[in-house]
C-alpha positions in Angstrom: 111.3 97.1 105.9 110.3 93.8 104.2 108.1 93.7 101.2 105.8 90.7 100.9 104.0 89.4 97.7 100.2 90.1 97.6 99.8 86.3 97.5 101.7 85.8 100.8 99.7 88.6 102.4 96.4 87.1 101.3 97.5 83.7 102.7 98.3 85.2 105.9 95.0 87.0 106.1 93.1 83.8 105.2 95.0 82.0 108.1 94.1 84.7 110.6 90.4 84.6 109.6 90.4 80.8 110.0 92.2 81.1 113.5 89.5 83.8 114.4 86.6 81.7 113.4 88.1 78.6 115.2 88.6 80.8 118.4 85.1 81.9 118.2 83.7 78.5 118.0 85.8 77.4 121.0 84.5 80.3 123.1 80.9 79.4 122.1 81.7 75.7 123.2 83.3 76.7 126.4 80.5 79.3 127.3 77.8 76.6 126.7 79.3 74.2 129.2 77.6 73.7 132.4 80.6 75.2 134.4 82.5 77.3 131.9 86.1 78.1 132.8 86.0 81.9 133.1 89.8 82.3 133.0 89.9 80.3 129.8 87.1 82.3 128.3 89.0 85.5 129.2 92.0 84.2 127.4 90.2 83.1 124.4 88.3 86.5 124.1 91.8 88.3 124.4 93.2 86.1 121.6 90.3 86.6 119.3 90.5 90.4 119.8 94.4 90.3 118.9 93.4 88.4 115.9 90.7 90.8 114.9 93.1 93.7 115.3 95.7 91.9 113.1 93.1 91.2 110.4 92.1 94.9 110.5 95.8 95.8 109.8 95.5 93.9 106.5 92.4 95.8 105.3 94.2 97.3 102.5 94.4 93.9 100.7 
């Protein structure tokens, strides 16, 4: 098993949080369109949930 420095883990967590925020904004923008793409929304929500789960895995930092 690899061991990573705490600064590397913090950088990874920061990146995940930024991607989660961007995905949330994209979902909001798509949902507010006149005819939102339901398949795209479903995919974006799935991605956001995966990011959330991965962020939760770093809760020990």
